[in-house]
C-alpha positions in Angstrom: 21.0 41.6 141.9 21.8 44.0 144.8 19.2 45.5 147.0 18.2 49.0 147.5 17.3 50.9 150.6 15.2 54.2 150.1 14.6 57.0 152.7 11.9 58.8 151.8 12.0 61.7 154.4 15.6 62.2 153.8 15.4 61.3 149.9 18.8 59.8 150.0 19.1 56.1 147.9 21.7 53.5 149.6 22.7 50.3 148.3 21.5 47.6 150.4 17.5 47.1 150.8 14.5 49.3 150.0 13.6 50.9 153.0 10.7 53.3 153.2 9.7 55.8 155.9 6.5 57.0 156.4 4.5 59.1 159.0 6.0 58.8 162.3 9.2 56.9 161.0 7.3 53.5 160.7 9.3 51.5 157.7 9.1 48.5 155.8 12.0 46.3 154.3 11.8 44.6 151.0 14.7 43.0 149.3 14.7 44.0 145.3 15.8 40.4 144.3 12.7 39.0 145.4 11.0 40.3 142.4 13.8 41.6 139.6 15.5 39.9 137.2 18.6 41.4 135.9 19.6 41.6 132.1 16.1 40.8 131.2 12.9 42.5 129.4 9.5 41.4 128.7 8.5 42.3 125.3 5.2 42.6 123.5 3.0 44.1 126.4 4.4 47.8 127.2 1.4 49.9 127.0 3.3 52.9 128.4 6.8 54.4 128.1 8.2 57.2 130.5 11.3 58.7 129.9 14.0 60.8 132.3 13.0 58.2 135.5 15.9 58.5 137.7 15.6 55.2 139.6 13.4 52.1 139.2 11.5 53.0 142.7 10.0 55.7 140.8 9.4 53.4 137.9 7.5 51.2 140.1 5.3 53.8 141.6 4.1 54.6 138.3 3.0 50.9 137.8 1.4 50.7 141.1 -0.8 53.8 140.1 -2.3 51.6 137.0 -4.0 48.7 138.0 -3.4 47.5 134.8 0.2 47.5 135.3 1.5 44.2 135.9 5.5 44.4 135.8 8.1 46.9 134.6 11.2 47.1 132.1 13.7 49.9 133.6 16.9 50.9 131.5 19.2 52.7 134.2 21.2 54.0 131.2 18.7 55.7 129.5 16.4 56.3 132.5 13.5 54.6 130.4 10.5 53.0 132.3 8.1 50.7 130.6 4.9 49.6 132.0 3.6 46.2 131.0 0.1 44.7 131.2 1.4 41.2 132.1 4.2 39.6 133.6 6.5 36.5 133.2 4.2 34.2 135.3 1.6 34.7 132.9 3.5 35.0 129.5 6.9 33.3 130.1 7.6 33.2 126.5 8.0 36.7 126.5 10.8 37.4 128.8 13.8 37.8 126.9 17.6 38.7 127.6 18.7 42.2 127.7 21.8 44.1 128.1 20.9 47.0 129.4 17.3 46.2 131.1 16.0 45.0 133.9 12.9 43.3 134.4 10.6 43.4 137.9 7.2 41.9 138.6 5.0 44.6 140.3 3.8 42.0 142.9 5.5 42.4 146.1 6.3 46.3 145.9 5.2 47.9 148.6 2.4 50.3 148.3 3.9 53.0 150.8 5.4 54.7 147.9 1.8 55.6 146.7 1.1 57.9 149.8 -2.6 58.6 149.7 -3.0 56.1 146.8 -2.3 53.1 148.9 -4.3 50.0 148.0 -6.5 52.3 145.5 -9.5 50.7 144.0 -9.1 52.4 140.4 -10.1 50.5 137.1 -7.7 49.8 134.8 -8.6 52.3 132.6 -7.4 55.1 135.1 -4.9 56.2 137.2 -4.7 57.4 141.0 -4.0 60.6 141.8 -2.6 61.2 145.6 -5.2 63.8 147.6 -5.0 65.2 151.0 -4.2 62.6 153.5 -6.7 64.5 156.0 -9.9 63.7 153.8 -11.6 60.6 152.6 -11.2 59.3 150.1 -7.3 60.0 150.0 -7.3 59.4 146.4 -9.2 60.0 143.2 -9.1 58.1 139.9 -8.5 60.3 136.9 -9.3 58.5 133.3 -6.2 58.4 131.4 -5.1 57.5 127.5 -3.1 54.3 128.9 -2.8 52.6 125.8 0.3 54.5 124.1 3.8 54.2 124.4 4.2 58.2 123.7 7.0 59.3 125.8 5.7 61.4 129.0 8.5 63.6 129.1 9.0 66.8 130.8 10.0 70.2 128.9 12.4 73.0 130.0 11.0 74.7 132.9 9.4 71.1 134.3 5.7 72.7 134.1 4.2 70.9 131.1 3.0 67.9 132.9 1.4 69.7 135.7 -2.5 70.9 135.6 -2.6 73.9 133.6 -5.1 76.0 136.2 -5.6 74.7 139.7 -8.0 75.6 142.2 -8.4 75.7 146.1 -11.0 76.9 148.4 -10.1 79.4 151.4 -12.5 80.8 153.7 -15.1 80.1 151.2 -12.9 81.8 148.5 -11.6 80.0 145.3 -8.3 80.6 144.6 -6.9 79.7 141.1 -3.5 79.5 139.9 -1.3 78.3 137.0 2.5 77.0 136.9 4.7 79.3 135.1 8.5 77.5 135.2 11.0 75.7 137.6 14.1 77.9 137.8 17.6 78.1 139.5 17.3 80.4 142.3 20.8 81.0 143.6 20.0 84.5 145.0 16.5 85.3 145.8 13.7 85.0 142.9 11.4 86.8 145.2 12.2 89.2 148.3 9.3 88.0 150.6 9.4 84.5 152.4 5.7 84.2 153.5 6.0 80.9 155.5 8.4 78.1 155.9 6.3 74.8 155.7 9.5 72.9 156.4 9.4 74.3 160.2 6.3 71.9 160.7 5.3 68.3 159.9 4.5 68.0 156.3 3.9 64.5 154.4 6.9 63.9 151.6 4.4 61.7 149.6 2.1 64.5 149.2 3.2 68.2 148.8 0.1 69.5 147.4 -1.1 71.1 150.6 2.1 73.2 150.5 1.6 74.2 147.0 -2.3 75.2 147.6 -1.1 77.0 151.1 1.2 79.2 149.6 -1.5 80.1 146.8 -3.8 81.1 149.3 -1.3 82.9 151.3 0.0 84.9 148.2 -4.0 85.4 147.3 -4.7 86.6 150.5 -1.7 89.1 150.6 -2.3 90.3 147.6 0.6 88.9 145.7 0.5 88.1 141.9 3.4 85.1 141.9 4.2 82.9 144.7 7.2 80.1 144.5 8.0 76.8 146.4 11.5 76.2 147.1 13.5 73.8 149.1 10.5 71.8 149.2 8.5 74.1 151.7 9.7 77.6 151.5 6.7 79.8 150.4 8.3 82.8 148.7 6.0 85.5 146.7 6.4 88.8 144.6 4.4 90.9 142.1 7.2 90.5 139.3 8.7 87.7 137.5 10.5 88.0 134.4 10.9 84.1 132.9 13.6 85.2 130.4 15.7 86.8 133.5 15.8 83.4 135.1 17.7 80.1 134.2 15.1 77.5 133.7 15.6 73.9 134.7 16.7 72.0 132.0 14.0 69.1 130.7 16.7 66.1 131.5 17.1 67.5 135.0 13.2 67.9 136.1 13.5 64.7 138.0 16.5 65.6 140.1 15.9 69.4 140.6 12.1 69.3 141.2 9.8 67.0 143.7 6.3 66.8 143.2 6.0 70.2 141.4 8.1 72.2 144.0 11.7 73.0 144.0 14.7 71.1 146.0 17.7 73.3 147.2 18.5 76.6 145.1 15.6 75.9 142.7 12.1 77.3 142.9 8.8 76.5 141.1 7.1 79.7 140.5 3.3 79.8 139.8 1.0 82.6 139.0 -2.3 83.5 141.2 -5.0 84.1 138.4 
């Protein structure tokens, strides 16, 4: 089994070690071979299956967000991630051979993957959601229907798994907004760039402040729509016809969007309500 390197800041995956860079370029390196078993799978204890997971690191992150999760099965061919409520140490008879699956015990994975959810204390019936890192606490525990293997998959446009309505308070005023769609943006979906958050420091683990900040700017400047392109560009406009744009296919949501914002030449559009 080879190791992997992740650089969170540049978002590149390089084979060798798993390297997580956070904040002011501090890092931690953990060899995946320490807790991985290739061509193995744990059977009989999967409580949630997630599809379209592009790499094992994201699968592990989903496990770490649930304290119920003790191990994962990851199929790199099908991009399927299975969260297990047991591991091979407690249930050795459940570990079996698999042609395509890789098995990982979750103990040993660095919680730097979780941003504000590091060392969270959510009960097994809840999932941790990252909050602003500037507030206390930096996470919240959300009750979750956790005992199901129904795939949690994005649909075309990539917004079906996002909150239907979000709220942010600015200058004692409540701003509400709703996701519309993530679309390709080879030109300019909107004409006005209000702010580029990439020019300052922002947290790659938590881009919600970028979305909330853009929502406030759009509301303050009386724009009906706003969108985040290239991770931190806040574009705004008063017209958006969904049918006039090419929406991101469901199987590309993980590669073309990141934490509810668009990557390069992709914009995730929201409506100010």
